[in-house]
C-alpha positions, -999 to +999 in steps of 0.1 A: +453+680+652+462+653+677+482+623+667+500+594+685+537+589+680+550+554+685+584+537+685+594+501+683+588+489+718+603+453+720+588+428+744+560+443+765+556+436+802+532+450+827+496+452+839+466+469+824+435+477+845+404+471+824+377+498+827+339+492+823+327+479+789+319+507+765+292+487+747+274+479+780+279+514+794+261+530+765+231+508+769+230+513+807+232+551+804+202+552+781+183+525+801+185+548+832+159+570+815+134+542+821+137+545+859+114+566+881+141+575+907+178+581+909+202+557+893+239+553+902+262+535+877+297+525+888+327+517+866+315+537+836+346+547+815+355+583+809+354+581+771+340+604+744+309+583+737+299+585+773+303+622+773+280+624+743+253+603+758+255+623+790+250+655+770+219+639+753+205+631+787+210+666+799+194+680+768+162+661+775+161+671+812+179+643+829+202+654+857+236+637+850+266+640+874+298+622+866+320+618+897+351+598+904+343+562+895+305+566+890+277+585+874+245+596+892+215+601+869+181+615+879+155+607+852+126+623+871+130+656+853+131+643+817+108+666+798+114+657+762+120+627+739+134+647+710+171+638+705+193+662+687+201+644+653+236+658+653+244+642+687+226+610+678+246+606+646+280+610+664+278+576+680+262+542+672+243+535+704+220+565+702+192+542+691+188+529+727+171+562+736+142+552+713+136+520+734+141+537+767+119+567+762+090+553+741+069+539+770+072+571+790+065+597+762+046+578+735+067+594+708+105+596+702+123+616+676+159+607+670+187+609+644+202+579+627+231+562+646+267+571+636+300+563+652+325+538+637+333+547+601+336+512+586+301+503+575+265+517+578+249+497+606+213+488+597+185+494+623+158+474+606+156+449+634+152+477+659+123+491+639+108+457+636+108+454+674+090+487+678+064+479+652+058+444+668+051+462+701+025+484+685+045+515+675+043+534+642+077+543+626+082+572+602+114+576+583+128+611+573+160+622+557+181+627+589+159+614+616+131+590+624+101+589+648+087+561+668+052+566+682+028+545+702-002+554+724+004+521+742+031+493+739+018+458+741+039+426+746+046+405+715+064+374+703+094+386+683+118+366+662+150+383+651+159+377+615+195+378+624+213+377+658+219+413+669+231+425+703+219+461+698+184+452+688+181+426+715+190+452+741+167+478+725+138+453+726+143+447+763+143+484+769+110+489+750+093+458+764+101+464+801+072+488+806+050+474+778+017+457+788+018+420+789+045+395+780+072+398+753+092+369+740+125+376+721+136+346+700+169+342+683+182+368+708+218+377+712+236+361+742+264+387+746+276+396+781+264+432+774+228+418+770+230+400+803+245+431+820+216+453+807+190+428+819+207+425+853+206+463+857+169+465+847+160+437+870+178+455+898+154+484+892+123+461+893+120+448+858+110+411+852+134+398+825+141+361+823+165+341+802+191+368+793+222+350+781+201+324+762+185+328+727+150+331+742+143+360+766+110+365+783+099+400+796+069+405+818+059+442+816+059+463+847+042+497+853+072+515+868+109+510+877+127+520+909+160+537+912+191+517+921+228+511+918+247+489+893+283+482+883+291+477+847+310+446+835+346+450+824+354+456+787+362+422+772+373+438+739+398+461+754+411+432+775+415+410+745+435+437+726+460+441+755+465+403+757+473+403+720+499+430+726+520+404+745+523+383+713+535+411+690+571+411+702+569+386+730+564+396+766+541+391+796+509+412+799+483+409+826+448+424+824+431+429+858+395+433+869+382+411+840+358+382+836+378+354+819+347+336+808+338+365+785+370+360+765+367+322+758+370+323+720+398+350+720+419+330+746+415+298+727+428+314+695+458+330+713+467+295+726+462+280+692+488+304+677+514+295+703+508+320+732+504+308+768+475+320+788+470+319+826+434+325+839+427+337+874+394+346+891+395+382+879+427+384+858+443+369+827+480+368+819+492+363+783+528+352+776+543+358+742+571+335+732+583+358+704+572+332+678+535+327+668+519+305+642+497+315+613+461+305+616+426+311+603+400+332+621+363+334+615+343+360+634+309+353+648+284+365+673+291+358+709+304+333+721+323+332+688+354+352+680+343+389+682+342+410+651+356+438+673+388+418+678+395+408+642+413+442+636+438+439+664+442+402+656+452+412+621+481+432+636+492+403+657+491+378+628+514+401+608+541+387+631+532+350+623+553+335+595+532+321+567+497+328+555+468+337+579+432+343+568+407+364+587+371+362+576+345+386+590+309+377+581+295+398+609+306+431+593+322+420+560+333+456+551+352+461+584+386+462+567+394+499+566+425+491+586+441+471+558+451+500+535+466+517+566+486+486+575+499+484+540+513+519+545+535+504+572+547+476+549+521+449+556+513+424+528+475+418+530+451+409+502+414+415+505+389+391+489+352+398+497+349+393+535+384+378+540+419+392+545+448+371+534+478+380+555+514+372+546+530+373+580+566+375+591+574+405+569+591+435+586+570+466+593+583+501+589+571+533+606+550+559+588+517+577+588+485+558+593+449+569+600+424+552+625+389+551+610+373+535+641+381+524+676+393+488+668+412+500+637+430+523+660+439+495+683+451+475+653+475+503+643+487+507+678+497+471+679+513+473+645+533+504+656+547+485+685+565+462+660+574+487+632+609+499+628+613+536+633+585+560+642+548+555+635+523+583+635+486+576+640+459+602+632+422+598+638+428+599+675+392+609+681+381+575+671+405+558+695+394+580+723+358+568+718+368+535+734+398+541+756+397+560+789+435+568+787+450+551+757+485+566+763+487+557+800+472+522+795+498+513+768+527+529+787+517+507+817+527+476+797+559+491+784+548+506+750+567+536+738+541+562+726+530+597+733+502+621+723+514+650+701+499+680+682+503+684+645+505+720+632+478+726+605+505+740+583+524+707+582+517+682+554+507+646+562+538+633+544+563+653+565+577+645+599+558+664+626+574+690+648+577+678+684+559+701+709 
């Protein structure tokens, strides 16, 4: 079993290159199935989720070739719309294949989405979209089917703002007959990126980035080339690392406008932030202030950043409160932080953090990508050695987690734990 060993690292200094956005990449890879010719996607990160979605594409007949810096996909040979339920359940964004394949095949069979182990993600808004476009949905124990002889444009109002369902609706509506209007749509950069990709192939999507998106159906899509946007969530986490023990961290190849809420909060707690055209530098003074954070849909403070923010606020003297109403049960990292000496109390959808207390090394387990990032940041400040298991979750989001953190001065390494060793004992170095 793999684990990450960390040591107290002191002030961090260095640069981190930010790879393509995971959440956007997963949508783009599935969206490629809509095309009628070869698609090239540049900047796609080499992470586990991407490998799974590539395997699904190959299973259904898509030719997928991942080369240095880009992926070439040929959807002309897709022969099936039945997605292996086991692969579908291994990551969250598998539901995009339903939207991407429905117009071509008329029926899609797919397993329920899996991935992050912090809360079951409902797909009711996705199913609502398919039904509004004229499809029939059948629910089974470990899979569901979506079937439509013809998709027809519709006026759809989302009951709640959801990035995933907004993207899936665009995928399904692009080749539907007539006009589709999406109201109360998500405005996330990943939604805009997906729309830009589809429009590059010949789709007619208007208003992405606003809460009302209009899609005029087209009969076919061309091939083309597209570069994925950088990962704003990974970038935000590295900037937070500068505040843990002080230091200066620069993230490169980013879009600063995508991190507005995060940067404002870092400045609020006493960090300094310098914005360039495609870089951001965060300066940690070694002293940060307690605060209150409330997550929200973009452009609010991202739920994906509340976990690493928790680790940062452990260093702020006083009481901080983090409230997550987007995913109220996304606090599996809290018991793990307590194992390292953190004093955090949970009340419903809020974490009450008593900051300024010393952390001590120990064993902790990452239950999802962002929880893993949280534990990495906590391990930077903990006295002694910290050992993080659940590495497979971290690798779902990071192309090279060890190399990336070492580049900013963190002391960590990947190790192997012998199955005969007990979790409470120190591991044997190999």
